[in-house]
N, C-alpha and C positions, 0 to 999 in steps of 0.2 A: 116137504115139497122141494125138490132139485132145481136150481135155475141153473141156467148157465152164464156167466158173464165173461166179459175180455179183460177186467181187471182184477177180479178175485178168482178166477175158473168157475168151477162149480161149487155153490152155493145153497147149503140147506137153510129153507126158508119155512116159517110156519103159515101154510095156507091161509090159514084162518085170519093172519093178518096182512093181508095184501091190501093196499090203499087202491080204490077205482075212483078213477078221474071221467065221468061220465061221459065230457069234454075233450078228454085228452089234456093236454097243455099246448100252451101257444105254440106254433110250428110244427107241434107234434100231436096233430087231431087223432091219429088214428091209433097211438099209443095210451091205454088205460090202464091197465094193470102195474103197478109199482110196489115194490117192497123197501123200507128202510133197512141198510146195513150199518149196523155199526162197527168202527175198525178198531176201537180199543175199550179199555175198561170204561172209562167215564168219559167219551169225548163232545165235544162242544158240535162238532162238523159230522154229519152223517152222509151216506151215500143213498139217495134216492133211486135205485135200478129198476129199470123197465123189466117186469116179467116176460114180457111179449120180445124184446131185442137185445141181446145180450150187447151190442155195443154202446147202448145208451143207459146212460148214467148224470147224475147231479148231486155236485155235492151240496148239502142244504144245513140250515141250521137255523136256530130259536132265533129271532130278531132281537127279541127284548137281553139275549147275552149282553149285544152291542150297542143297542138302542134303547135304552129302558123305558124311554116314553113314548116307544112306535107304538103305534094302533092302526089296525088294519077293519075299516068299519064291515062289518057284516050287516047285509041287508035281510031282510024277512025274508024273500023267496030264497036266498042263497042257506038261512036257518032252516026251511021247509024240506028242501032240495037235499041238504046234507044229514037230514034226519036229528038234527040238535035239541037237545030238551032245554038246553039254553047255551048261553054265550060262553059259559064256562065249558062246555062238554066239547072244545074243540082245539086243536093245535096246530098253532102258524109258525109257518118256515118261510123260509126263503132261500132262491136260488144265491148260491156265492159260486164268484169268477175269479180266476186271475187275470188282473191289468196292470201293466206295466208296473210291477215288483209288488204290487198290491192284493190282497184277497179285497173284493168288494162283493155287494148285495144288492140283489134285485129288490129294493122296498116298492117298487112300484106295481111288482106283480107278486104278491106272498101266495101261499099256496094254504087254503085254510082245510084240515081234515077232520072229519067226525071223529070222534076219540071211540063211541061206540060202533057207529055204524060203518067206519073205515070209507066214508063216501069223502070226495076231496073235489076241491075247484081251484082253480088259479083265477087270482082277483083281478081288475086291473085298474089301478089307483089314478086320481088325476091330483093327488094332493101335490102342493108344489115343495112343501118340507122335505120330502123324498126325493131320490132320484134311481136309475137302473143300476147305478155305479156308486151306492154309497160305500166311501172306503172302513174297512173293518180294523185292517191292520197291514202291517208293511211284510212281506214274507220273510226277511233278513230276522225280522221279532220274533216270527214264528221259528226260524230255522236256531235263533239264541234260546229260546223255552226249550226246545227239543233237546237241544244239548246239557243243558243243566239240568233236565229231568232226569 
């Protein structure tokens, strides 16, 4: 399946790996189909690109790469609607933003993706341990690592 993107031009994706958000994402309820785009051989960060809107894409990552004890409580109705066999049958991602020279993650709005069903939902947490702008790293750290690689 060929999709248009404003960041990468035309991108070939496997149509069977399109992630479906029945309720959309917060602020984008009508955008429901997304693809994960890998931009390097083994990246920590991915692009969650809308299949329906070439201009809509989010940087995402596995929160456990930065917050080893991160937990996104998944309710029984989420397990059913995402068609999860068990809690190990899902991938949790968080949206990453650039704020004041840092990469931050929205730990209060994780994305839960069924590994087999590819159905997904954005959760809204109220856990006081987390924030919508959890600092992951300074951008100058990213640049320094890139220069030495």
